[in-house]
C-alpha positions in Angstrom: 28.5 -16.1 11.4 26.0 -14.6 13.8 22.5 -13.3 13.1 19.8 -11.3 14.9 18.1 -14.6 15.8 21.0 -16.0 17.8 19.8 -14.7 21.2 16.7 -16.9 20.9 18.9 -20.0 21.1 21.8 -18.9 23.2 19.9 -19.1 26.5 21.8 -16.0 27.9 19.9 -13.6 30.1 20.3 -9.8 30.3 22.4 -10.2 33.5 24.9 -12.4 31.7 25.1 -10.0 28.8 25.7 -7.1 31.1 28.5 -9.1 32.9 30.5 -8.9 29.6 30.5 -5.1 29.8 32.1 -2.9 32.3 32.0 0.8 33.2 30.6 3.2 30.7 29.8 0.3 28.2 27.3 -1.3 30.6 25.9 2.2 31.5 25.5 3.0 27.8 23.7 -0.3 27.1 21.3 0.3 30.1 20.5 3.8 28.7 19.8 2.4 25.3 17.5 -0.2 26.7 15.6 2.4 28.8 15.1 4.4 25.6 13.8 1.5 23.7 11.5 0.5 26.6 9.9 3.9 26.2 9.5 3.3 22.5 7.8 -0.1 23.3 5.6 1.3 26.1 2.5 1.7 23.9 2.8 -2.0 23.0 3.2 -3.4 26.5 0.7 -1.3 28.5 -1.8 -4.1 29.3 -2.3 -7.8 28.6 -6.0 -7.1 28.0 -5.1 -5.0 25.0 -3.3 -8.0 23.4 -6.2 -10.3 24.3 -8.4 -8.0 22.4 -6.1 -8.0 19.4 -5.9 -11.8 19.6 -9.7 -11.8 19.1 -10.0 -9.0 16.6 -7.3 -9.8 14.1 -8.1 -13.6 13.6 -11.8 -12.8 13.5 -11.3 -10.2 10.8 -9.1 -12.6 8.8 -11.6 -15.4 8.9 -14.6 -13.1 8.1 -12.9 -11.6 5.1 -14.1 -14.1 2.5 -17.7 -13.6 3.6 -17.4 -9.9 3.6 -16.1 -10.0 0.1 -19.0 -12.2 -1.1 -21.5 -9.9 0.5 -20.2 -6.5 -0.4 -17.4 -7.0 -2.9 -14.0 -5.2 -2.4 -15.6 -2.7 -0.1 -16.6 -5.5 2.3 -13.0 -6.4 3.5 -12.0 -2.8 3.5 -14.9 -1.9 5.8 -14.3 -5.0 8.0 -10.6 -4.3 8.5 -11.1 -0.6 9.1 -13.6 -1.3 11.8 -11.5 -4.0 13.4 -8.4 -1.8 13.5 -10.4 1.2 14.8 -11.9 -0.9 17.6 -8.5 -2.4 18.5 -6.9 1.1 18.5 -9.6 2.4 20.8 -9.1 -0.5 23.2 -5.3 0.2 23.1 -5.8 3.9 23.7 -8.0 3.1 26.7 -5.4 0.8 28.1 -2.7 3.4 27.7 -4.7 6.1 29.5 -5.7 3.7 32.3 -2.1 2.6 32.9 -0.6 6.1 32.4 1.6 4.9 29.6 1.4 8.0 27.5 4.7 9.3 28.7 7.4 11.4 27.1 9.7 9.9 24.4 13.4 10.1 24.1 15.1 10.9 20.8 16.1 7.3 20.4 12.6 6.1 21.1 11.2 8.6 18.6 13.7 7.3 16.0 12.6 3.7 16.6 9.0 4.6 16.1 9.8 6.6 13.0 11.7 3.7 11.5 8.7 1.4 12.1 6.3 3.9 10.7 8.4 4.1 7.5 8.3 0.3 7.3 4.5 0.5 7.5 4.4 3.0 4.6 6.5 0.5 2.6 4.0 -2.2 3.4 1.1 0.0 2.4 2.7 0.8 -0.9 3.4 -2.9 -1.6 -0.2 -3.7 -0.6 -1.5 -1.3 -3.3 0.8 -2.9 -5.8 -0.4 -6.4 -4.9 -4.0 -5.4 -5.2 -3.3 -3.6 -8.5 -1.7 -6.7 -10.1 -4.4 -9.0 -8.8 -2.5 -10.8 -6.1 -4.4 -9.9 -2.8 -3.6 -13.3 -1.4 0.0 -12.0 -0.8 -1.2 -9.4 1.7 -1.5 -11.6 4.8 2.0 -12.9 4.4 3.4 -9.5 3.7 1.9 -7.9 6.8 2.9 -10.8 9.0 6.5 -10.6 7.8 6.6 -6.8 8.3 5.0 -7.0 11.7 7.3 -9.8 12.8 10.4 -7.9 11.8 9.3 -4.8 13.7 8.5 -6.8 16.8 11.7 -8.8 16.7 13.9 -5.7 16.2 12.3 -3.6 18.9 11.9 -6.6 21.3 15.6 -7.3 21.2 16.2 -4.2 23.4 12.8 -3.3 24.8 10.7 -6.3 25.9 11.9 -9.9 25.4 8.5 -11.5 24.7 8.2 -9.2 21.7 11.1 -11.2 20.0 9.2 -14.5 20.3 6.0 -12.9 19.1 8.0 -11.5 16.1 9.2 -14.9 15.2 5.7 -16.3 15.4 4.4 -13.6 13.1 7.3 -14.2 10.7 6.7 -18.0 10.7 3.0 -17.3 9.9 4.0 -15.0 7.1 6.2 -17.7 5.6 3.4 -20.2 5.8 0.9 -17.7 4.3 3.2 -17.3 1.2 3.7 -21.0 0.8 2.0 -22.3 -2.4 -1.3 -24.1 -1.5 -1.5 -22.7 2.0 -4.4 -20.7 3.3 -3.1 -17.1 3.6 -6.0 -15.9 5.8 -5.9 -19.1 7.9 -2.2 -18.6 8.5 -2.8 -15.0 9.4 -5.5 -15.9 11.9 -3.4 -18.6 13.6 -0.2 -16.5 13.7 -1.8 -13.3 14.9 -3.7 -15.2 17.6 -0.5 -16.9 18.8 1.7 -13.8 18.7 -0.9 -11.6 20.4 -1.6 -14.1 23.1 2.1 -14.6 23.7 2.4 -10.8 24.2 -0.5 -10.9 26.7 1.1 -13.7 28.7 4.5 -12.0 28.6 3.0 -8.7 29.9 1.1 -10.5 32.6 4.2 -12.3 33.8 6.2 -9.1 33.7 3.6 -7.3 35.8 2.8 -10.1 38.3 5.8 -12.4 38.3 8.9 -12.1 40.5 11.1 -11.6 37.5 10.6 -10.3 33.9 9.8 -13.0 31.4 
């Protein structure tokens, strides 16, 4: 039985996979990959963007307990809102500088819409967890959702996204493990995944071959 994780361990490159296809099949696969590359473009515009996220997300996670002690529930909410806003502004600046705000294909739009729906599910579950008094589940939840999105899109768009997705999912599993530190796991996994993305984009832009 195969799974979506098999390509991580098979050691087969894109060229080998394409050799298994001929004619219209290979052309169709290439067209699908181009469409997903457009969908992934906002995520792979600049390594500097991911270095920024690698600093912002772990910092916010580690500062959350102090923010809660100082301001109560509004402290973490304010902290994460500011962190996400700053990261978004850095990402937008990177997109504009690199000219990555291009047109989208229907397939790319579908991929982004699916991931957006997944985020809505995560938001709804987050509200439920807070309501039932289990906020410690939030870091693991969001790492698992983020990891799934990255692995799914990375399979056809940008190969380092798959590895980053696995790192996020491993962090999510650790965060949900009894006795573990959810925020510590989130800090470590988000730093590792984001830095891997930054390295992958750097190699893609400056290396002789894509990573």
